[in-house]
Every structure is written in structure tokens, then in C-alpha cells.
C-alpha positions as CSV (number, residue, x, y, z in Angstrom):
1,M,3.9,-26.5,12.5
2,A,5.0,-23.3,14.2
3,Q,6.0,-23.7,17.8
4,M,4.6,-21.6,20.6
5,L,6.4,-18.2,21.1
6,N,9.3,-18.4,23.6
7,E,10.8,-15.8,25.7
8,R,13.9,-15.7,23.6
9,T,11.9,-15.1,20.4
10,V,10.0,-12.2,22.0
11,R,13.3,-10.6,23.4
12,S,14.7,-10.8,19.8
13,W,11.7,-9.0,18.3
14,A,12.0,-6.4,21.0
15,K,15.6,-5.8,20.1
16,E,14.7,-5.5,16.4
17,L,12.2,-2.9,17.4
18,D,14.7,-1.1,19.5
19,A,17.1,-1.0,16.5
20,L,14.3,0.3,14.3
21,S,13.6,3.1,16.8
22,E,17.4,4.0,16.8
23,R,17.4,4.0,13.1
24,I,14.9,6.8,12.9
25,A,15.8,8.6,16.2
26,P,17.9,11.3,14.4
27,R,14.8,12.5,12.7
28,F,13.5,13.8,16.1
29,S,15.5,16.6,17.7
30,R,14.2,16.1,21.3
31,I,14.8,13.2,23.5
32,E,11.2,13.1,24.6
33,A,10.0,12.8,21.0
34,R,12.4,9.9,20.4
35,R,11.2,8.2,23.4
36,R,7.5,8.9,22.4
37,V,7.9,7.5,18.8
38,R,9.4,4.3,20.2
39,T,6.4,4.0,22.5
40,Y,4.0,4.8,19.8
41,L,5.5,2.0,17.5
42,R,5.1,-0.4,20.5
43,G,1.5,0.7,20.8
44,L,0.7,0.2,17.1
45,L,2.2,-3.4,17.4
46,G,0.2,-4.1,20.5
47,S,-3.0,-6.0,21.1
48,V,-5.3,-3.0,21.7
49,E,-8.2,-3.3,19.2
50,R,-8.7,0.4,18.3
51,K,-5.3,2.1,18.1
52,N,-6.5,5.7,18.7
53,S,-4.9,8.1,21.1
54,W,-7.2,7.1,24.0
55,Q,-6.8,3.4,23.8
56,M,-3.2,3.5,22.8
57,A,-2.4,5.7,25.8
58,E,-4.2,3.3,28.1
59,A,-2.5,0.2,26.6
60,L,0.9,2.0,27.0
61,G,0.1,2.7,30.7
62,E,-0.2,6.5,30.4
63,S,-2.7,8.6,32.3
64,T,-3.6,10.9,29.4
65,P,-3.6,10.8,25.6
66,Y,-1.7,14.1,25.4
67,G,1.6,12.5,24.7
68,V,0.3,10.5,21.7
69,Q,-1.6,13.6,20.4
70,H,1.6,15.9,20.8
71,L,3.6,13.4,18.8
72,L,1.2,13.4,15.9
73,G,0.5,17.1,16.1
74,R,2.8,19.6,17.6
75,A,6.1,17.8,17.9
76,N,8.9,18.9,15.6
77,W,9.7,16.2,13.1
78,G,9.2,15.5,9.4
79,A,7.2,12.5,8.2
80,D,8.8,12.6,4.8
81,E,12.2,12.0,6.3
82,V,10.9,9.0,8.3
83,R,9.3,7.8,5.0
84,D,12.7,7.8,3.4
85,D,14.1,5.7,6.4
86,L,11.1,3.4,5.9
87,R,11.8,2.9,2.2
88,E,15.5,2.0,3.0
89,Y,14.4,-0.4,5.7
90,V,12.0,-2.2,3.4
91,I,14.6,-2.7,0.7
92,E,17.1,-3.8,3.2
93,H,15.0,-6.5,4.6
94,L,12.9,-7.5,1.5
95,G,15.0,-6.4,-1.5
96,D,14.9,-8.6,-4.5
97,E,15.7,-6.5,-7.6
98,Q,15.2,-9.6,-9.9
99,E,11.7,-10.2,-8.9
100,A,10.4,-7.2,-7.0
101,I,7.1,-5.5,-8.0
102,L,6.0,-1.9,-7.2
103,V,2.4,-1.8,-6.7
104,V,0.3,1.4,-6.8
105,D,-3.3,1.4,-5.2
106,E,-5.4,3.5,-3.1
107,T,-7.6,2.9,0.0
108,G,-10.4,4.7,1.8
109,F,-10.6,6.0,5.4
110,L,-14.3,6.2,6.3
111,K,-15.0,9.4,8.3
112,K,-18.2,10.8,10.0
113,G,-17.5,14.5,10.0
114,I,-16.4,17.2,7.6
115,H,-13.3,18.5,9.2
116,S,-10.7,15.8,8.6
117,V,-8.4,17.0,5.8
118,G,-9.3,15.9,2.4
119,V,-12.6,14.3,3.5
120,K,-15.7,14.3,1.2
121,R,-18.3,12.0,-0.2
122,Q,-16.4,10.0,-2.9
123,Y,-15.9,6.5,-4.3
124,T,-13.8,4.1,-2.2
125,G,-13.2,0.5,-2.9
126,T,-13.0,0.0,0.8
127,A,-16.8,0.2,1.0
128,G,-17.4,-0.5,-2.8
129,K,-19.5,2.7,-3.1
130,R,-19.4,6.5,-2.5
131,E,-18.9,7.2,1.2
132,N,-17.8,10.1,3.3
133,C,-14.1,9.4,3.5
134,Q,-10.4,10.3,2.9
135,V,-8.5,8.6,0.2
136,G,-4.8,7.7,0.4
137,V,-2.7,6.6,-2.6
138,F,0.0,4.1,-1.6
139,L,3.1,2.5,-3.2
140,A,4.0,-1.0,-2.0
141,Y,7.1,-3.1,-2.6
142,A,6.3,-6.8,-3.1
143,C,8.3,-9.9,-3.7
144,A,8.4,-13.5,-2.6
145,Q,9.7,-12.5,0.9
146,G,6.6,-10.3,1.6
147,Q,5.2,-7.0,0.9
148,A,5.3,-3.5,2.6
149,F,4.5,0.1,1.9
150,I,7.3,2.5,0.9
151,D,5.3,5.7,0.2
152,R,1.9,7.4,0.7
153,E,0.1,10.5,-0.4
154,L,-3.2,11.9,0.7
155,Y,-5.5,12.8,-2.1
156,L,-6.8,16.4,-1.7
157,P,-10.1,16.9,-3.6
158,E,-10.3,20.0,-5.8
159,E,-13.0,21.5,-3.5
160,W,-10.6,21.2,-0.6
161,A,-7.6,22.6,-2.6
162,E,-9.6,25.7,-3.4
163,D,-11.1,26.3,0.0
164,K,-8.6,28.7,1.9
165,E,-10.4,28.5,5.2
166,R,-10.5,24.8,5.3
167,R,-6.9,24.5,4.2
168,E,-5.7,26.8,7.0
169,R,-7.7,24.9,9.7
170,A,-6.3,21.6,8.6
171,G,-2.7,22.9,8.1
172,V,-2.4,22.1,4.4
173,P,0.9,23.6,3.3
174,E,0.6,26.5,0.8
175,E,2.5,24.6,-2.0
176,I,0.1,21.8,-2.0
177,G,-2.6,22.1,-4.6
178,F,-5.0,19.7,-6.4
179,V,-3.2,16.8,-7.8
180,T,-4.9,13.8,-9.6
181,K,-4.4,10.4,-8.2
182,P,-2.3,9.2,-11.2
183,K,0.1,12.2,-10.8
184,L,0.5,11.4,-7.0
185,A,1.3,7.8,-8.1
186,R,4.0,9.0,-10.6
187,G,5.5,11.3,-8.0
188,M,5.9,8.4,-5.6
189,L,7.4,6.1,-8.3
190,Q,9.8,8.9,-9.3
191,R,10.9,9.1,-5.6
192,A,11.4,5.4,-5.3
193,F,13.5,5.2,-8.5
194,G,15.3,8.3,-7.7
195,A,16.3,6.7,-4.4
196,G,17.7,3.7,-6.2
197,V,14.8,1.2,-5.8
198,E,15.0,-1.3,-8.5
199,A,11.9,-3.4,-9.5
200,A,11.2,-5.8,-12.3
201,W,7.7,-4.6,-12.8
202,V,5.2,-1.8,-11.9
203,V,1.5,-2.8,-11.5
204,A,-1.6,-0.8,-10.9
205,D,-5.4,-0.8,-11.4
206,S,-7.4,1.0,-14.1
207,V,-7.5,4.4,-12.2
208,Y,-3.8,4.6,-13.1
209,G,-3.8,2.4,-16.2
210,D,-6.3,4.7,-17.9
211,A,-4.0,7.6,-17.3
212,R,-1.1,6.2,-19.3
213,G,-0.1,9.6,-20.4
214,H,0.9,10.3,-16.8
215,I,2.4,7.0,-15.8
216,G,2.7,4.5,-18.8
217,V,4.4,6.8,-21.2
218,W,6.9,7.9,-18.5
219,L,7.6,4.3,-17.6
220,E,8.2,3.4,-21.2
221,E,10.6,6.3,-21.6
222,N,12.6,4.8,-18.6
223,E,12.3,1.3,-20.1
224,Q,10.5,0.1,-16.9
225,P,8.2,-2.9,-17.5
226,F,4.7,-2.6,-16.4
227,V,1.2,-4.3,-16.3
228,L,-1.5,-1.6,-15.9
229,A,-5.1,-2.6,-15.8
230,V,-7.4,-0.5,-18.1
231,S,-11.1,0.1,-18.3
232,G,-13.3,-0.3,-21.3
233,K,-13.1,3.4,-22.0
234,A,-9.4,3.3,-22.6
235,H,-8.1,3.3,-26.2
236,V,-5.2,1.1,-27.7
237,W,-3.3,1.3,-31.0
238,M,-3.7,-1.8,-33.2
239,G,-2.1,-1.2,-36.5
240,F,-3.8,1.9,-38.1
241,S,-6.9,1.9,-35.7
242,Q,-7.4,2.9,-32.1
243,P,-10.3,1.0,-30.8
244,K,-11.7,1.3,-27.3
245,V,-10.8,-1.6,-25.1
246,S,-14.5,-2.3,-24.7
247,K,-14.8,-3.0,-28.4
248,V,-11.9,-5.4,-28.3
249,L,-13.4,-7.2,-25.4
250,E,-16.7,-7.5,-27.2
251,D,-14.9,-9.3,-30.1
252,L,-13.2,-11.6,-27.7
253,R,-16.5,-12.7,-26.2
254,E,-17.6,-13.9,-29.5
255,E,-17.4,-17.7,-30.2
256,H,-15.3,-17.1,-33.3
257,S,-13.3,-14.0,-32.3
258,S,-11.3,-12.5,-35.2
259,L,-8.8,-11.1,-32.7
260,A,-8.4,-14.4,-30.8
261,E,-7.7,-16.2,-34.0
262,K,-4.9,-13.7,-34.8
263,S,-3.3,-14.5,-31.6
264,E,-0.5,-17.1,-31.9
265,E,-0.9,-18.5,-28.5
266,G,-4.7,-18.3,-28.1
267,W,-6.4,-18.6,-24.8
268,Q,-4.3,-20.4,-22.1
269,R,-5.3,-21.5,-18.6
270,L,-2.7,-20.0,-16.3
271,S,-2.2,-19.2,-12.5
272,A,-2.3,-15.7,-11.2
273,G,-0.6,-16.9,-8.1
274,Q,-1.6,-18.7,-5.0
275,G,-4.8,-17.7,-3.1
276,S,-6.3,-18.9,0.1
277,K,-7.9,-21.8,-1.7
278,G,-4.9,-22.7,-3.9
279,E,-4.0,-21.6,-7.4
280,R,-6.0,-18.7,-8.8
281,L,-6.6,-20.0,-12.3
282,Y,-8.0,-17.9,-15.2
283,D,-7.9,-18.0,-19.0
284,W,-5.5,-15.5,-20.5
285,I,-4.7,-14.2,-24.0
286,R,-2.5,-11.3,-25.2
287,L,-2.9,-9.2,-28.4
288,E,0.1,-7.4,-29.8
289,L,-0.3,-3.6,-29.9
290,N,1.8,-1.2,-31.9
291,R,5.5,-1.5,-31.0
292,P,7.1,1.0,-28.7
293,L,10.3,3.0,-29.6
294,A,12.3,1.2,-26.9
295,E,14.4,-1.5,-28.6
296,G,13.8,-5.0,-27.4
297,F,10.4,-4.3,-25.9
298,R,6.8,-5.0,-26.9
299,R,3.5,-3.8,-26.0
300,W,0.4,-6.2,-25.6
301,L,-3.2,-6.0,-24.5
302,L,-3.4,-8.8,-21.9
303,V,-6.9,-10.1,-21.2
304,R,-8.0,-12.3,-18.3
305,R,-11.2,-14.3,-18.5
306,Q,-13.2,-16.0,-15.7
307,I,-13.4,-19.7,-16.0
308,D,-16.9,-19.9,-14.6
309,D,-18.1,-16.7,-16.4
310,P,-16.5,-16.4,-19.8
311,D,-18.1,-12.9,-20.4
312,E,-16.3,-11.5,-17.3
313,L,-13.1,-10.1,-18.9
314,T,-10.3,-7.8,-17.4
315,A,-7.8,-6.0,-19.6
316,Y,-4.2,-4.8,-19.0
317,V,-1.9,-2.8,-21.1
318,V,1.6,-4.3,-21.0
319,F,5.1,-2.9,-21.8
320,A,7.7,-5.6,-21.3
321,P,10.8,-7.3,-22.8
322,K,9.9,-9.1,-26.1
323,R,10.8,-12.6,-24.8
324,T,8.4,-12.3,-21.7
325,T,6.0,-15.2,-21.6
326,L,2.3,-15.2,-21.3
327,K,2.7,-17.2,-18.1
328,E,4.9,-14.5,-16.6
329,L,2.5,-11.8,-17.5
330,A,-0.4,-13.7,-15.8
331,R,1.7,-14.0,-12.7
332,V,2.6,-10.2,-12.7
333,A,-0.9,-9.2,-13.3
334,G,-2.1,-11.4,-10.4
335,S,0.5,-9.9,-8.0
336,R,-1.6,-6.7,-7.5
337,W,-3.6,-8.6,-4.8
338,K,-0.5,-8.3,-2.6
339,I,-1.2,-4.7,-1.9
340,E,-4.8,-5.6,-0.9
341,E,-3.3,-8.1,1.5
342,A,-1.0,-5.3,2.8
343,F,-3.9,-3.0,3.4
344,E,-5.8,-5.7,5.2
345,T,-3.0,-6.5,7.5
346,A,-1.9,-2.9,8.1
347,K,-5.5,-1.9,9.0
348,G,-6.1,-5.1,11.1
349,E,-2.7,-5.4,12.8
350,V,-1.1,-2.0,13.2
351,G,-4.2,0.4,13.0
352,L,-3.5,2.1,9.7
353,D,-7.0,3.4,9.8
354,H,-7.5,3.9,13.5
355,Y,-6.4,7.4,13.7
356,E,-8.4,10.4,15.1
357,V,-6.2,13.2,13.7
358,R,-7.7,15.7,11.4
359,S,-4.8,17.8,10.3
360,W,-2.6,17.3,7.2
361,A,0.6,16.7,9.2
362,G,-1.3,14.4,11.6
363,W,-2.4,12.2,8.8
364,Y,1.1,11.9,7.4
365,R,2.6,11.2,10.7
366,H,0.2,8.5,11.8
367,I,0.2,6.8,8.4
368,T,4.0,6.8,8.1
369,L,4.5,5.3,11.6
370,A,1.8,2.6,10.9
371,M,3.5,1.8,7.6
372,F,6.7,1.4,9.6
373,A,5.1,-0.9,12.1
374,H,3.7,-3.0,9.3
375,A,7.1,-3.1,7.6
376,F,8.7,-4.3,10.8
377,L,6.3,-7.2,10.9
378,A,7.0,-8.0,7.1
379,A,10.7,-8.0,8.0
380,I,10.2,-10.3,11.0
381,R,8.2,-12.6,8.9
382,A,10.8,-12.6,6.1
383,S,13.6,-13.4,8.4
384,S,11.5,-16.2,10.1
385,Y,10.8,-17.9,6.7
386,D,14.5,-17.6,5.8
387,D,15.3,-20.2,8.5
388,D,16.2,-23.6,7.0
389,D,13.8,-25.4,9.2
390,D,10.3,-24.2,8.3
391,D,8.8,-26.1,11.2
392,D,10.6,-23.7,13.7
393,V,9.1,-20.6,12.2
394,E,7.5,-18.4,14.8
395,E,5.1,-15.8,13.4
396,P,5.0,-12.3,15.1
397,Q,1.9,-12.3,17.2
398,K,-0.2,-9.3,18.0
399,G,0.7,-7.6,21.3
400,V,3.6,-9.6,22.4
401,L,5.9,-6.7,22.4
402,L,3.8,-5.0,25.0
403,Q,3.9,-7.8,27.4
404,E,6.9,-6.4,29.2
405,E,5.1,-3.0,30.0
406,S,3.9,-2.7,33.6
407,E,0.6,-1.2,34.6
408,P,0.7,2.2,36.2
409,S,-1.3,3.2,39.2
410,D,-2.7,6.2,37.5
411,S,-4.4,4.7,34.5
412,L,-6.1,6.4,31.5
413,A,-9.5,4.9,32.7
414,A,-9.1,6.9,35.9
415,F,-8.2,10.1,34.0
416,K,-11.2,9.6,31.8
417,E,-13.4,9.0,34.8
418,R,-12.0,12.3,36.4
419,R,-12.8,14.1,33.1
420,G,-16.3,12.8,33.0
421,L,-15.4,10.8,29.8
422,S,-15.8,7.3,31.3
423,S,-18.5,5.2,29.5
424,R,-19.5,3.7,32.8
């Protein structure tokens, strides 16, 4: 069982955070901005429930939120350069080129107004329905040591891309136009591989799997194995026919499926990885598709079946070395949940979705720094579990890095009261 945190451990984490701050300091030309970003990272790692500019400033002992707002708005620094530092940091602390998986997924940021850049009524898995929200596309690096984000893009809907007035008000750069989510994902993957990131697999859900022309074909050309979920409307080549995936799944639901009978392995009950309640077991089958041009590789349609509801099937298109086992494919397909876990912890622990900024630059700045704070926690956890004695593992706890901060006499609460903003 993990022991209670001790002063030595907290000091060690504080030193790690100082080292992280020094790492990205050259990206900020002014000393004040360097000090401010370190303070902001401490705030994201703090115990305040809502990490918006007001509550962050109060928790950090500042009399106004202007410093936080300046860092995210008018200060001179580039979020993309800090993102590059983030990617290097994640690979340095979690890197495992033999087992690493790059996971693409999106998440929604619910909004009430119409002025936040990219906001519109659109579907988001965050709410499970159409909501007024922004949508960000993310790339995560996942391995046995943990998972952390290494890139992000804000999806700019077509109506926003074509609205000159809204673009100018939100500070959208001139060179930014409408780009589909799959193209955003491919761009992030290209950046990662271009920077030397190595991964055994790429996985993504059906939004990206259905657009195999943007992602799958390119990955095959680079002989990068992948497992991409596909919807029923996608098509696959099987011999001289190109059936819809939905038709293939209809056949597999039959008691005497002709396609299942052609499979050498048939249905097998395999684990998709550990869940909160133990092994996540499903029935799996793979059907061979037309072979790719890449020598030594195969394509399969991988299908997952719910044990308690055999009609509930999920399909994936796979490109992998020919000797890859069905057991391995089941494990890789199940690894996509790691990015869901990353979203949950990033939103719950470091305020990924707690921002109030409306501008293009503000979104990228907050999201990038929140990703860095999340990666810091992942690195701390990974180093803790590398310890030979698991009983001595001490998990990073919310807010411990702010305990050294002293309370100022001129608090934010007093400032809000002077400005008539107090809720009392």
C-alpha cells in the first residue's frame, strides 16, 4: 500500500517541476513570462476545482487575474514550440518504441456562447449528442508506463473558416482554413514521425478509420502498423468484391456464418486489456482482406463481439506484419481506451477544459500547458512505479505542489469585492 506523502517526496516533485519550467523557459523571451508560466503550471497542478483565470489567480495568491490572462493572450510566445518540447519530454519519460501506441481521438469542450473560436452546435462524444461546443483533435502516446498527449489541433468548422469577421475577432491566422478531422490527425502523425517518434501501432476510432484515404493509405505507404475502427458504411476489399462492413457484420451475426467458417481461427475469447473490474473480455475474429503491396504485411478485418450481446459487433481495419497474432490485435484494439483515460485525468486533474479564453492563440496556449501538466503527472507516476519496491510508491496528489505558497494580504477575493464581482 502506498505510504503517506512525505516532505522529501513533495520537494522532489517540486524540483522536477522547476526542471520542467527551465526546459521550456527559452520559449519565453521575457523573464516575467518565464516566471508566469511556471506559476501557471503550478496552478494547473493545484487543488483548485475550477482552473479558470479567476480561481487560478486566487489559488496562486495574486490580487487580480490579469497576469494569467496576459500569459494566455498577449504575451509573446509560441504554443507550437512548447508543444515540441512536450513531445520530447513525453518520449524521454515514457518512451518505449517496441510497445508504444499512438492514439488519435477527439474531445468536446462545452460552451454557452457563440464567440469562442470554433464553437458551434455539433456532435461530441463528451456529451454523447449534439451540443454547443468546441472540438479538439488529440494525439496521445501510450505504453505500459502510462499515457500522455503529444499534440493537439482545434477543429475549425467550415462556417467559421469562411466567416472573415469571426475569424478576425478570434485571431484565427490567415493561413488556417477548413481542415477535416482526419486531415488534422494525419498532420499530427506526420509531425510526430518527422520528429523521430517511433511507435509499434497507430489506433483511432471510426471517424478516422472511415477516412482511410487520408490516414490508412499513408500509414501503409510508410509500413506503419495500425488498427483503425470503421463504421458499417465503410467498404473493404475481399477478393473481387467490395462489400460494406455492415454486410460483413450481418453475415457474422448468422448462426452458420459463411465468413466465420472461412476463418482459420474462428471466434476466440480474448482480453482487450485490464479494466477497472478486471480483464475486458470479448469474442474476436479476423477475416483476411486483399493483401497490401508492402512485403511481409497483411490486411484484416478484425471484429469484436460482446459476450452478453452477440449482435453487438465492432469492426476494425488492420494493417500489420503477417505473423501478428489475433491475441495481439485484440490487445492493440483495446488500447484506445487509454486516451479516454487521459482525457478524464487531464480534465479532472489539470483543468484541460477549464479555460475561459475565446481566441485561437488562447486555446492553444492553455491546452498545451495543460497537456504539459498532465505529462508531468504521467512522468512522476512512471518514475514511481519504476521503483523496485511497489509498496513504497507514492502517487502524485492534487495540490501538493501549491502547499509551499504563502497567502498574500491582498487576495483575489478582495479584488473581486472592490470591483463588485463578489458573489457575497
